[in-house]
C-alpha positions as CSV (number, residue, x, y, z in Angstrom):
1,M,93.2,21.4,-52.6
2,A,91.9,17.9,-53.1
3,F,92.8,16.0,-56.2
4,G,90.9,13.0,-57.5
5,Q,90.1,10.9,-60.6
6,G,87.3,12.2,-62.8
7,V,85.0,9.9,-64.8
8,S,87.3,10.1,-67.8
9,G,90.3,9.3,-65.7
10,A,91.4,12.9,-65.8
11,K,92.4,14.5,-62.6
12,T,90.0,17.0,-61.1
13,V,90.6,19.8,-58.7
14,K,88.1,20.8,-56.0
15,A,88.0,24.4,-55.2
16,P,88.1,25.3,-51.5
17,A,84.8,26.5,-50.0
18,P,84.4,30.3,-50.0
19,P,85.1,32.0,-46.7
20,P,82.2,32.9,-44.5
21,P,80.9,36.5,-45.0
22,L,82.4,39.1,-42.6
23,V,78.9,40.3,-41.7
24,K,75.3,39.2,-42.2
25,I,72.1,41.3,-42.7
26,G,70.9,42.4,-39.3
27,D,74.4,42.4,-37.7
28,K,75.5,45.6,-35.8
29,L,78.9,47.0,-36.8
30,E,81.4,48.0,-34.2
31,P,82.1,51.7,-34.5
32,G,85.4,52.4,-36.2
33,T,85.8,48.9,-37.6
34,Y,84.9,49.5,-41.3
35,S,85.1,52.4,-43.7
36,M,82.2,54.5,-44.7
37,V,81.9,55.1,-48.4
38,M,81.9,58.9,-48.9
39,D,81.1,59.3,-52.6
40,A,78.5,56.7,-53.4
41,T,77.5,58.2,-56.8
42,W,81.2,57.8,-58.0
43,Y,80.8,54.1,-57.5
44,G,77.4,54.0,-59.3
45,L,75.3,53.7,-56.1
46,P,72.2,55.7,-55.4
47,P,72.7,58.7,-53.1
48,V,72.3,58.0,-49.4
49,R,69.0,58.9,-47.8
50,D,66.5,58.1,-45.0
51,G,69.2,57.7,-42.4
52,W,71.4,55.0,-44.0
53,V,74.9,55.1,-45.5
54,Y,77.2,52.8,-47.3
55,Y,80.1,50.9,-45.7
56,R,82.9,48.9,-47.3
57,I,83.3,45.6,-45.6
58,G,85.9,43.4,-47.1
59,R,85.4,43.5,-50.9
60,D,81.7,44.3,-50.6
61,V,79.6,47.4,-50.0
62,F,76.7,47.3,-47.6
63,R,73.8,49.7,-46.8
64,V,74.0,50.4,-43.1
65,D,71.7,52.4,-40.7
66,Y,73.7,55.5,-39.7
67,L,72.6,55.6,-36.1
68,T,72.4,52.0,-35.1
69,L,75.1,50.6,-37.5
70,E,72.7,47.8,-38.4
71,V,73.6,46.1,-41.7
72,L,70.6,46.5,-43.9
73,E,71.5,45.1,-47.3
74,N,74.5,43.9,-49.5
75,V,74.5,46.3,-52.5
76,T,77.8,45.2,-54.1
77,A,75.9,44.1,-57.2
78,Q,74.5,47.6,-57.6
79,A,78.0,49.2,-57.6
80,G,79.6,50.3,-60.9
81,R,82.6,48.6,-62.5
82,N,85.0,51.0,-60.7
83,W,84.1,49.5,-57.3
84,P,87.4,48.2,-55.9
């Protein structure tokens, strides 16, 4: 962490930059790399449909095409408070 003098003379702390995301929208997942979410409704997510499923990737949950494993959308904000 970097320390410096603020305007008032108080020391300030700069937070480190957040880590880059593990995946981006449009990326294709490697089979077996991440965990599929099996009970989406338990986590407050809409039921899966139309050929897509949910995957846990890091601390986030993504909507992913079941056949191609293409990342479609980050839906972490839609998950309930009980999402890990």
